[in-house]
Backbone as CSV, one residue per row, in Angstrom:
resi,resn,N_x,N_y,N_z,CA_x,CA_y,CA_z,C_x,C_y,C_z
1,MET,-10.231,10.788,-2.165,-10.198,10.548,-3.587,-8.877,9.899,-3.940
2,LYS,-8.902,8.611,-4.341,-7.676,7.914,-4.689,-7.856,7.307,-6.069
3,ALA,-7.077,7.771,-6.991,-7.154,7.261,-8.350,-5.767,7.251,-8.949
4,VAL,-5.518,6.264,-9.803,-4.213,6.123,-10.424,-4.401,6.191,-11.929
5,SER,-3.619,7.004,-12.596,-3.736,7.135,-14.042,-3.435,5.808,-14.719
6,ILE,-4.219,5.495,-15.775,-4.007,4.247,-16.496,-3.374,4.510,-17.865
7,LYS,-2.778,5.685,-18.045,-2.106,5.965,-19.310,-0.981,4.952,-19.531
8,ASN,-0.962,4.308,-20.693,0.171,3.474,-21.088,0.146,3.325,-22.598
9,SER,1.173,2.696,-23.129,1.327,2.620,-24.585,0.420,1.598,-25.229
10,ASP,-0.275,0.766,-24.440,-1.081,-0.314,-24.998,-2.520,0.095,-25.287
11,ILE,-2.941,1.244,-24.860,-4.312,1.687,-25.101,-4.273,3.045,-25.790
12,PRO,-5.337,3.383,-26.531,-5.356,4.696,-27.203,-5.299,5.808,-26.159
13,PRO,-4.709,6.934,-26.516,-4.680,8.053,-25.569,-6.094,8.532,-25.293
14,PRO,-6.377,8.957,-24.081,-7.725,9.421,-23.748,-8.003,10.747,-24.425
15,PRO,-9.263,11.127,-24.544,-9.545,12.486,-25.007,-8.907,13.477,-24.048
16,CYS,-8.305,14.513,-24.587,-7.659,15.514,-23.736,-8.684,16.262,-22.893
17,HIS,-9.824,16.583,-23.495,-10.820,17.431,-22.838,-12.193,16.807,-23.000
18,VAL,-12.840,16.504,-21.887,-14.199,15.976,-21.864,-15.115,17.003,-21.211
19,ALA,-16.211,17.312,-21.870,-17.225,18.211,-21.319,-18.505,17.417,-21.072
20,ILE,-19.190,17.725,-19.985,-20.400,16.978,-19.631,-21.535,17.932,-19.280
21,ILE,-22.692,17.699,-19.901,-23.929,18.368,-19.490,-24.607,17.444,-18.486
22,MET,-24.595,17.854,-17.248,-25.099,17.015,-16.151,-26.605,17.215,-16.026
23,ASP,-27.373,16.308,-16.613,-28.826,16.488,-16.690,-29.547,15.319,-16.028
24,GLY,-30.658,15.621,-15.389,-31.523,14.571,-14.858,-31.652,14.535,-13.351
25,ASN,-31.090,15.505,-12.633,-31.200,15.505,-11.175,-32.647,15.554,-10.708
26,GLY,-33.412,16.451,-11.328,-34.812,16.606,-10.926,-35.634,15.359,-11.204
27,ARG,-35.442,14.764,-12.361,-36.196,13.550,-12.710,-35.797,12.377,-11.824
28,TRP,-34.521,12.320,-11.460,-34.066,11.258,-10.542,-34.809,11.371,-9.220
29,ALA,-34.914,12.585,-8.695,-35.604,12.798,-7.423,-37.096,12.525,-7.555
30,GLN,-37.688,13.004,-8.637,-39.134,12.824,-8.836,-39.498,11.351,-8.900
31,ALA,-38.659,10.558,-9.550,-38.938,9.127,-9.676,-38.926,8.424,-8.324
32,ARG,-38.320,9.043,-7.328,-38.222,8.464,-5.986,-39.073,9.224,-4.966
33,ASN,-39.935,10.102,-5.482,-40.806,10.911,-4.622,-40.001,11.726,-3.610
34,LEU,-38.876,12.250,-4.085,-38.002,13.073,-3.254,-38.014,14.502,-3.775
35,PRO,-37.668,15.466,-2.947,-37.550,16.847,-3.449,-36.416,16.961,-4.462
36,ARG,-36.523,17.926,-5.380,-35.504,18.098,-6.413,-34.122,18.306,-5.807
37,THR,-34.087,18.921,-4.640,-32.790,19.164,-3.997,-32.059,17.864,-3.687
38,ALA,-32.813,16.791,-3.424,-32.168,15.497,-3.171,-31.434,15.024,-4.424
39,GLY,-32.018,15.302,-5.586,-31.351,14.947,-6.826,-30.074,15.742,-7.031
40,HIS,-30.117,17.018,-6.661,-28.909,17.841,-6.788,-27.810,17.352,-5.839
41,GLN,-28.205,16.918,-4.659,-27.223,16.407,-3.693,-26.565,15.137,-4.217
42,ARG,-27.385,14.240,-4.771,-26.814,13.023,-5.349,-25.980,13.337,-6.581
43,GLY,-26.384,14.373,-7.315,-25.614,14.789,-8.475,-24.222,15.253,-8.100
44,ALA,-24.097,15.888,-6.930,-22.786,16.326,-6.458,-21.869,15.122,-6.219
45,GLU,-22.439,14.009,-5.783,-21.647,12.792,-5.599,-21.146,12.265,-6.943
46,SER,-21.978,12.432,-7.987,-21.558,12.012,-9.329,-20.392,12.859,-9.830
47,VAL,-20.386,14.136,-9.458,-19.247,14.987,-9.812,-17.966,14.397,-9.232
48,ARG,-18.020,14.005,-7.986,-16.848,13.424,-7.327,-16.388,12.158,-8.063
49,ARG,-17.347,11.308,-8.420,-16.989,10.068,-9.114,-16.370,10.351,-10.483
50,CYS,-16.907,11.362,-11.171,-16.384,11.671,-12.503,-14.989,12.273,-12.435
51,VAL,-14.731,13.069,-11.429,-13.387,13.607,-11.255,-12.408,12.457,-11.029
52,GLU,-12.784,11.518,-10.179,-11.934,10.352,-9.934,-11.714,9.566,-11.220
53,GLY,-12.804,9.380,-11.988,-12.695,8.636,-13.236,-11.825,9.346,-14.257
54,ALA,-11.937,10.672,-14.327,-11.122,11.440,-15.269,-9.638,11.311,-14.932
55,ILE,-9.326,11.384,-13.645,-7.932,11.221,-13.222,-7.441,9.816,-13.566
56,GLU,-8.256,8.825,-13.285,-7.864,7.439,-13.544,-7.582,7.199,-15.020
57,GLN,-8.381,7.831,-15.885,-8.231,7.595,-17.317,-7.220,8.524,-17.983
58,GLY,-6.674,9.452,-17.225,-5.648,10.324,-17.783,-6.181,11.481,-18.585
59,ILE,-7.434,11.844,-18.382,-8.022,13.009,-19.041,-7.410,14.265,-18.430
60,ASP,-7.097,15.234,-19.254,-6.431,16.446,-18.769,-7.402,17.548,-18.352
61,TYR,-8.531,17.647,-19.054,-9.520,18.701,-18.784,-10.906,18.084,-18.674
62,LEU,-11.615,18.458,-17.623,-12.997,18.022,-17.424,-13.831,19.268,-17.160
63,THR,-14.800,19.530,-18.033,-15.638,20.715,-17.897,-17.085,20.292,-17.691
64,LEU,-17.698,20.766,-16.611,-19.043,20.356,-16.222,-19.997,21.541,-16.259
65,TYR,-21.153,21.340,-16.877,-22.173,22.380,-16.953,-22.984,22.334,-15.663
66,GLY,-22.651,23.238,-14.737,-23.246,23.176,-13.415,-24.522,23.971,-13.252
67,PHE,-24.567,25.180,-13.832,-25.721,26.062,-13.643,-25.732,27.045,-14.805
68,SER,-26.766,26.966,-15.624,-26.818,27.811,-16.816,-27.409,29.174,-16.498
69,SER,-27.204,30.124,-17.413,-27.806,31.444,-17.246,-29.328,31.347,-17.245
70,GLU,-29.867,30.340,-17.940,-31.321,30.136,-17.947,-31.832,29.547,-16.636
71,ASN,-30.957,28.893,-15.892,-31.387,28.285,-14.624,-31.818,29.314,-13.580
72,TRP,-31.456,30.583,-13.782,-31.903,31.620,-12.852,-33.418,31.782,-12.882
73,LYS,-34.073,31.217,-13.907,-35.538,31.298,-14.012,-36.234,30.250,-13.148
74,ARG,-35.478,29.368,-12.522,-36.075,28.322,-11.693,-36.659,28.924,-10.417
75,PRO,-37.499,28.168,-9.707,-38.086,28.681,-8.451,-37.002,29.136,-7.489
76,LEU,-37.263,30.218,-6.779,-36.264,30.812,-5.890,-35.780,29.831,-4.833
77,GLU,-36.672,28.993,-4.327,-36.282,28.041,-3.293,-35.280,27.029,-3.825
78,GLU,-35.489,26.588,-5.077,-34.553,25.638,-5.672,-33.199,26.301,-5.912
79,ILE,-33.213,27.549,-6.380,-31.960,28.271,-6.589,-31.211,28.431,-5.267
80,LYS,-31.966,28.748,-4.215,-31.351,28.899,-2.894,-30.672,27.610,-2.458
81,GLU,-31.344,26.492,-2.675,-30.765,25.202,-2.305,-29.525,24.886,-3.146
82,LEU,-29.590,25.215,-4.434,-28.446,24.966,-5.304,-27.241,25.801,-4.892
83,MET,-27.485,27.063,-4.551,-26.382,27.919,-4.117,-25.805,27.442,-2.783
84,GLY,-26.666,26.919,-1.924,-26.184,26.352,-0.665,-25.311,25.131,-0.909
85,LEU,-25.709,24.309,-1.862,-24.913,23.133,-2.210,-23.580,23.541,-2.818
86,LEU,-23.609,24.601,-3.616,-22.376,25.116,-4.203,-21.425,25.612,-3.114
87,ARG,-21.967,26.329,-2.152,-21.133,26.800,-1.036,-20.497,25.619,-0.303
88,PHE,-21.293,24.597,-0.053,-20.787,23.416,0.651,-19.660,22.775,-0.148
89,TYR,-19.847,22.654,-1.468,-18.832,22.032,-2.318,-17.541,22.841,-2.274
90,LEU,-17.664,24.149,-2.413,-16.477,25.003,-2.438,-15.726,24.968,-1.111
91,LYS,-16.462,24.831,-0.011,-15.823,24.829,1.300,-15.214,23.479,1.656
92,ASN,-15.798,22.400,1.122,-15.399,21.077,1.588,-14.660,20.213,0.567
93,GLU,-14.872,20.458,-0.721,-14.274,19.588,-1.723,-12.973,20.130,-2.291
94,VAL,-12.798,21.437,-2.275,-11.632,22.020,-2.924,-10.336,21.543,-2.278
95,ARG,-10.326,21.369,-0.958,-9.118,20.855,-0.292,-8.747,19.477,-0.830
96,LYS,-9.763,18.638,-1.018,-9.515,17.296,-1.557,-8.982,17.391,-2.984
97,LEU,-9.581,18.274,-3.784,-9.110,18.455,-5.150,-7.654,18.904,-5.166
98,ASN,-7.327,19.807,-4.266,-5.962,20.328,-4.209,-4.977,19.217,-3.844
99,ARG,-5.363,18.370,-2.899,-4.481,17.260,-2.508,-4.242,16.296,-3.666
100,GLU,-5.232,16.178,-4.541,-5.112,15.255,-5.672,-4.492,15.915,-6.896
101,GLY,-4.063,17.168,-6.766,-3.408,17.843,-7.883,-4.354,18.361,-8.941
102,VAL,-5.606,18.622,-8.557,-6.607,19.107,-9.501,-6.673,20.629,-9.458
103,ARG,-6.612,21.238,-10.601,-6.815,22.681,-10.702,-8.301,22.957,-10.894
104,PHE,-8.851,23.844,-10.086,-10.275,24.167,-10.116,-10.467,25.559,-10.692
105,GLN,-11.438,25.684,-11.614,-11.759,27.004,-12.131,-13.230,27.063,-12.530
106,VAL,-13.742,28.276,-12.609,-15.147,28.512,-12.927,-15.221,29.445,-14.124
107,ILE,-16.139,29.140,-15.060,-16.441,30.049,-16.152,-17.906,30.452,-16.071
108,GLY,-18.209,31.672,-16.466,-19.579,32.156,-16.433,-19.650,33.575,-15.918
109,ASP,-20.862,34.072,-15.768,-21.116,35.445,-15.336,-21.165,35.505,-13.817
110,ARG,-20.057,35.861,-13.202,-19.992,35.879,-11.741,-20.773,37.038,-11.129
111,ALA,-21.132,38.031,-11.938,-21.840,39.197,-11.412,-23.184,38.815,-10.801
112,LYS,-23.747,37.703,-11.237,-25.047,37.283,-10.722,-24.921,36.399,-9.472
113,LEU,-23.717,35.992,-9.142,-23.498,35.150,-7.970,-23.325,36.000,-6.723
114,ALA,-23.686,35.439,-5.582,-23.527,36.147,-4.309,-22.048,36.427,-4.050
115,ASP,-21.791,37.514,-3.339,-20.408,37.931,-3.090,-19.596,36.861,-2.382
116,ASP,-20.211,36.173,-1.411,-19.449,35.166,-0.678,-19.100,33.977,-1.558
117,ILE,-19.971,33.651,-2.530,-19.667,32.556,-3.451,-18.531,32.953,-4.379
118,VAL,-18.566,34.192,-4.868,-17.477,34.669,-5.721,-16.152,34.625,-4.963
119,SER,-16.175,35.000,-3.689,-14.965,34.967,-2.872,-14.461,33.541,-2.708
120,LEU,-15.377,32.594,-2.485,-14.987,31.192,-2.358,-14.391,30.666,-3.664
121,ILE,-14.963,31.073,-4.788,-14.434,30.665,-6.088,-13.033,31.228,-6.287
122,ASP,-12.873,32.508,-5.988,-11.553,33.136,-6.134,-10.506,32.411,-5.292
123,ASP,-10.875,32.081,-4.060,-9.950,31.382,-3.167,-9.607,29.998,-3.708
124,ALA,-10.619,29.291,-4.213,-10.399,27.945,-4.741,-9.497,27.982,-5.962
125,GLU,-9.716,28.943,-6.837,-8.885,29.052,-8.028,-7.447,29.398,-7.661
126,SER,-7.294,30.279,-6.708,-5.949,30.665,-6.271,-5.227,29.495,-5.608
127,GLU,-5.952,28.765,-4.758,-5.348,27.660,-4.005,-4.871,26.541,-4.913
128,THR,-5.581,26.311,-6.014,-5.280,25.163,-6.880,-4.585,25.560,-8.181
129,ALA,-4.215,26.825,-8.319,-3.739,27.354,-9.609,-2.523,26.628,-10.170
130,SER,-1.675,26.101,-9.320,-0.439,25.471,-9.798,-0.589,23.976,-10.062
131,ASN,-1.756,23.412,-9.839,-1.958,21.975,-10.029,-2.075,21.639,-11.517
132,THR,-1.601,20.455,-11.893,-1.541,20.084,-13.307,-2.103,18.694,-13.617
133,ARG,-2.570,17.970,-12.614,-3.037,16.605,-12.868,-4.334,16.581,-13.670
134,LEU,-5.224,17.493,-13.367,-6.504,17.620,-14.065,-6.985,19.048,-13.890
135,VAL,-7.531,19.630,-14.948,-8.178,20.931,-14.842,-9.679,20.692,-14.810
136,LEU,-10.283,20.970,-13.663,-11.727,20.819,-13.485,-12.372,22.196,-13.615
137,THR,-13.203,22.358,-14.634,-13.874,23.623,-14.876,-15.371,23.433,-14.672
138,ILE,-15.959,24.298,-13.853,-17.403,24.279,-13.632,-17.998,25.504,-14.310
139,ALA,-18.978,25.304,-15.169,-19.677,26.411,-15.819,-20.845,26.825,-14.927
140,LEU,-20.760,28.026,-14.362,-21.771,28.532,-13.441,-22.333,29.850,-13.959
141,SER,-23.638,29.992,-13.907,-24.273,31.191,-14.456,-23.739,31.416,-15.868
142,TYR,-23.680,30.321,-16.612,-23.014,30.318,-17.913,-24.022,30.184,-19.045
143,GLY,-23.828,30.972,-20.081,-24.564,30.849,-21.329,-23.603,31.128,-22.470
144,SER,-23.549,30.248,-23.451,-22.554,30.377,-24.506,-22.809,31.579,-25.410
145,ARG,-24.073,31.882,-25.698,-24.346,33.049,-26.533,-23.872,34.332,-25.846
146,ALA,-24.113,34.420,-24.546,-23.641,35.589,-23.794,-22.126,35.635,-23.784
147,GLU,-21.477,34.472,-23.677,-20.017,34.417,-23.704,-19.481,34.962,-25.021
148,ILE,-20.098,34.559,-26.139,-19.649,35.023,-27.445,-19.902,36.524,-27.600
149,ALA,-21.056,36.989,-27.099,-21.346,38.422,-27.160,-20.320,39.221,-26.346
150,THR,-19.964,38.707,-25.179,-18.960,39.375,-24.349,-17.610,39.401,-25.061
151,ALA,-17.263,38.301,-25.728,-16.011,38.269,-26.492,-16.034,39.318,-27.599
152,ALA,-17.175,39.478,-28.256,-17.294,40.491,-29.308,-17.106,41.895,-28.736
153,GLN,-17.646,42.127,-27.548,-17.466,43.425,-26.896,-16.000,43.677,-26.573
154,ARG,-15.317,42.656,-26.092,-13.898,42.802,-25.771,-13.094,43.125,-27.024
155,ILE,-13.405,42.433,-28.115,-12.692,42.675,-29.368,-12.978,44.086,-29.874
156,ALA,-14.239,44.518,-29.792,-14.588,45.871,-30.218,-13.830,46.910,-29.406
157,SER,-13.678,46.658,-28.120,-12.931,47.578,-27.263,-11.464,47.630,-27.669
158,GLN,-10.893,46.473,-28.034,-9.496,46.432,-28.464,-9.302,47.187,-29.774
159,VAL,-10.286,47.081,-30.665,-10.211,47.829,-31.914,-10.329,49.328,-31.631
160,SER,-11.244,49.675,-30.720,-11.485,51.078,-30.399,-10.260,51.755,-29.795
161,ASP,-9.548,51.009,-28.931,-8.384,51.636,-28.289,-7.093,51.453,-29.088
162,GLY,-7.203,50.855,-30.275,-6.067,50.773,-31.173,-5.125,49.616,-30.953
163,THR,-5.472,48.678,-30.065,-4.583,47.540,-29.808,-4.851,46.364,-30.745
164,LEU,-5.902,46.457,-31.539,-6.236,45.382,-32.477,-6.788,45.996,-33.756
165,ALA,-6.246,45.559,-34.899,-6.738,46.022,-36.195,-7.903,45.148,-36.648
166,ILE,-8.875,45.761,-37.310,-10.047,45.018,-37.754,-9.649,43.829,-38.623
167,GLU,-8.679,44.021,-39.498,-8.285,42.952,-40.416,-7.585,41.793,-39.708
168,ASP,-7.207,41.999,-38.456,-6.561,40.927,-37.692,-7.548,40.069,-36.906
169,ILE,-8.826,40.422,-36.950,-9.832,39.632,-36.236,-10.071,38.333,-36.995
170,ASP,-9.834,37.220,-36.324,-10.064,35.910,-36.919,-10.567,34.955,-35.844
171,GLU,-10.662,33.677,-36.167,-11.174,32.686,-35.221,-10.297,32.611,-33.982
172,HIS,-8.993,32.707,-34.173,-8.080,32.635,-33.032,-8.321,33.799,-32.079
173,VAL,-8.472,34.991,-32.616,-8.699,36.169,-31.772,-9.995,36.018,-30.992
174,LEU,-11.047,35.564,-31.657,-12.301,35.389,-30.936,-12.143,34.341,-29.835
175,GLY,-11.477,33.233,-30.161,-11.279,32.180,-29.174,-10.506,32.653,-27.963
176,GLN,-9.553,33.541,-28.172,-8.736,34.039,-27.078,-9.494,35.015,-26.189
177,ASN,-10.670,35.435,-26.618,-11.487,36.332,-25.812,-12.679,35.628,-25.167
178,LEU,-12.720,34.300,-25.276,-13.747,33.512,-24.606,-13.280,33.131,-23.207
179,TYR,-14.205,32.668,-22.379,-13.844,32.215,-21.032,-12.825,31.092,-21.081
180,THR,-12.849,30.315,-22.160,-12.052,29.092,-22.257,-10.730,29.309,-22.981
181,ALA,-10.252,30.538,-23.023,-9.045,30.860,-23.790,-7.841,30.023,-23.372
182,ASN,-7.813,29.576,-22.117,-6.652,28.828,-21.610,-6.822,27.317,-21.731
183,MET,-7.847,26.876,-22.494,-8.106,25.438,-22.606,-8.240,25.021,-24.060
184,PRO,-7.907,23.756,-24.368,-8.222,23.235,-25.698,-9.725,23.003,-25.817
185,ASP,-10.229,22.988,-27.036,-11.647,22.696,-27.225,-11.937,21.251,-26.795
186,PRO,-13.160,20.977,-26.352,-13.487,19.598,-25.951,-13.363,18.617,-27.111
187,ASP,-12.806,17.467,-26.831,-12.804,16.367,-27.790,-14.120,15.610,-27.734
188,LEU,-14.704,15.558,-26.551,-15.889,14.737,-26.323,-16.884,15.491,-25.452
189,LEU,-18.141,15.510,-25.890,-19.239,16.027,-25.077,-20.153,14.879,-24.702
190,ILE,-20.457,14.773,-23.413,-21.409,13.779,-22.919,-22.610,14.515,-22.333
191,ARG,-23.813,14.061,-22.684,-25.007,14.581,-22.003,-25.790,13.404,-21.457
192,THR,-26.145,13.509,-20.186,-26.922,12.450,-19.548,-28.419,12.719,-19.681
193,SER,-29.214,11.744,-19.285,-30.683,11.791,-19.151,-31.440,11.581,-20.450
194,GLY,-30.763,11.270,-21.538,-31.445,10.961,-22.784,-31.764,12.155,-23.662
195,GLU,-31.579,13.357,-23.169,-31.826,14.544,-23.991,-30.702,14.694,-25.015
196,GLN,-31.069,15.156,-26.215,-30.081,15.263,-27.288,-30.019,16.686,-27.825
197,ARG,-29.529,17.576,-26.988,-29.296,18.969,-27.356,-28.170,19.494,-26.474
198,ILE,-27.607,20.656,-26.842,-26.458,21.164,-26.091,-26.799,22.375,-25.233
199,SER,-28.013,22.881,-25.313,-28.542,23.836,-24.330,-27.619,25.023,-24.052
200,ASN,-27.159,25.668,-25.127,-26.389,26.905,-24.980,-25.089,26.684,-24.204
201,PHE,-24.460,25.543,-24.445,-23.222,25.179,-23.755,-22.080,25.088,-24.755
202,LEU,-21.070,25.919,-24.609,-19.839,25.852,-25.394,-20.102,25.766,-26.907
203,LEU,-20.983,26.628,-27.403,-21.381,26.559,-28.803,-20.191,26.703,-29.753
204,TRP,-19.293,27.624,-29.468,-18.109,27.821,-30.304,-17.130,26.666,-30.134
205,GLN,-16.917,26.252,-28.908,-15.868,25.289,-28.590,-16.203,23.870,-29.053
206,LEU,-17.489,23.552,-29.228,-17.900,22.190,-29.572,-17.972,21.946,-31.079
207,ALA,-17.391,22.832,-31.870,-17.528,22.752,-33.322,-17.147,21.385,-33.893
208,TYR,-16.103,20.765,-33.358,-15.646,19.476,-33.877,-15.581,18.397,-32.797
209,SER,-16.339,18.574,-31.742,-16.368,17.578,-30.670,-17.234,16.382,-31.077
210,GLU,-16.919,15.238,-30.512,-17.794,14.073,-30.633,-18.867,14.165,-29.554
211,PHE,-20.124,13.886,-29.923,-21.243,13.952,-28.985,-21.697,12.545,-28.622
212,ILE,-21.860,12.306,-27.342,-22.407,11.038,-26.865,-23.538,11.346,-25.890
213,PHE,-24.725,10.836,-26.197,-25.895,11.039,-25.346,-26.233,9.716,-24.664
214,VAL,-26.346,9.760,-23.362,-26.643,8.546,-22.603,-27.965,8.709,-21.877
215,ASP,-28.685,7.616,-21.717,-30.006,7.667,-21.087,-29.936,7.804,-19.572
216,LYS,-28.854,7.376,-18.984,-28.742,7.380,-17.523,-28.851,8.799,-16.974
217,LEU,-29.580,8.961,-15.873,-29.701,10.260,-15.220,-28.394,10.591,-14.498
218,TRP,-28.093,11.886,-14.384,-26.806,12.283,-13.834,-26.502,11.698,-12.457
219,PRO,-27.430,11.644,-11.499,-27.079,11.081,-10.185,-26.639,9.620,-10.241
220,ASP,-26.971,8.912,-11.326,-26.576,7.509,-11.464,-25.314,7.335,-12.307
221,PHE,-24.785,8.428,-12.826,-23.629,8.370,-13.716,-22.354,8.235,-12.889
222,GLY,-21.471,7.340,-13.302,-20.261,7.108,-12.520,-19.050,6.831,-13.381
223,GLN,-18.014,6.320,-12.755,-16.733,6.102,-13.423,-16.842,5.121,-14.589
224,THR,-17.630,4.063,-14.405,-17.794,3.087,-15.483,-18.479,3.713,-16.687
225,ASP,-19.459,4.581,-16.435,-20.162,5.245,-17.535,-19.225,6.186,-18.286
226,LEU,-18.365,6.864,-17.558,-17.379,7.727,-18.205,-16.424,6.890,-19.043
227,GLN,-16.000,5.779,-18.503,-15.103,4.892,-19.252,-15.779,4.371,-20.516
228,ASP,-17.052,4.002,-20.418,-17.801,3.526,-21.589,-17.881,4.609,-22.658
229,ALA,-18.102,5.853,-22.226,-18.184,6.955,-23.184,-16.843,7.171,-23.874
230,VAL,-15.767,7.055,-23.128,-14.428,7.206,-23.721,-14.151,6.083,-24.710
231,GLN,-14.585,4.873,-24.396,-14.405,3.761,-25.320,-15.190,3.987,-26.604
232,GLU,-16.403,4.528,-26.472,-17.187,4.861,-27.661,-16.483,5.955,-28.467
233,TYR,-15.919,6.908,-27.777,-15.156,7.979,-28.441,-14.024,7.389,-29.291
234,HIS,-13.349,6.376,-28.763,-12.233,5.765,-29.502,-12.716,5.036,-30.753
235,ARG,-13.994,4.672,-30.792,-14.525,4.003,-31.981,-14.903,4.993,-33.079
236,ARG,-14.904,6.273,-32.764,-15.255,7.290,-33.740,-14.025,7.665,-34.576
237,GLU,-14.265,8.079,-35.820,-13.202,8.608,-36.666,-13.395,10.115,-36.773
238,ARG,-12.462,10.875,-36.239,-12.561,12.332,-36.244,-11.855,12.865,-37.489
239,ARG,-12.649,13.462,-38.384,-12.087,13.870,-39.681,-11.936,15.388,-39.816
240,TYR,-12.551,16.155,-38.965,-12.424,17.620,-39.009,-12.725,18.168,-40.413
241,GLY,-13.715,17.593,-41.065,-14.124,18.075,-42.371,-13.427,17.398,-43.542
242,ALA,-12.379,16.604,-43.260,-11.656,15.903,-44.322,-12.313,14.547,-44.600
243,THR,-11.876,13.870,-45.655,-12.402,12.556,-45.941,-11.728,11.515,-45.076
244,GLY,-12.374,10.372,-44.925,-11.823,9.298,-44.112,-10.666,8.609,-44.794
245,GLY,-9.967,7.789,-43.991,-8.816,7.090,-44.544,-9.206,5.882,-45.359
């Protein structure tokens, strides 16, 4: 992975945080009369390209929706293949990420993941913890409603044990109890495959994000597509509820 940041004073600053719903692996495979797992394998290559593109464009945070809490309802054989692909990625890609200065982290319900996968995630997070070039976050076994419910439980526990007063509960407190407490909210959300919904992904964090939906299926998405989305982002006026200039 070789990429050079293109940050300079002549172009607008990139979005600090880009989140992507990686959709269309199955349809990509079906269109080619291939098993769905082939689409997931090609999708993993798109992850690599997007990481390279994010580094090149100077993006600080890249968050990818890898496996939702609802995805556990998929056929067992497909889940098995996906978990095998995840193991392969964790064993083989994290070293490359570390060499490139990428910090790797996972958000989601790890209790549903196999013990060896959790161990690989822990090792990857520990190995890359001091890197600052890009923070790559993968949402695994993740559902935003469950995340918010868990945050509410944490806050209730803090109130119960006397470390937090009820009147001090505000948006900041809730945000600090989410999985993403150590990250800024996304500036830009991209979803591939033409679908125009957010599918229980970062519901709280996307409150003021710009949304861009692209028709291209995830296995075909690459650095140029990411750059195009960032250029479209720069054409937007972000008002955060205020009037325009």
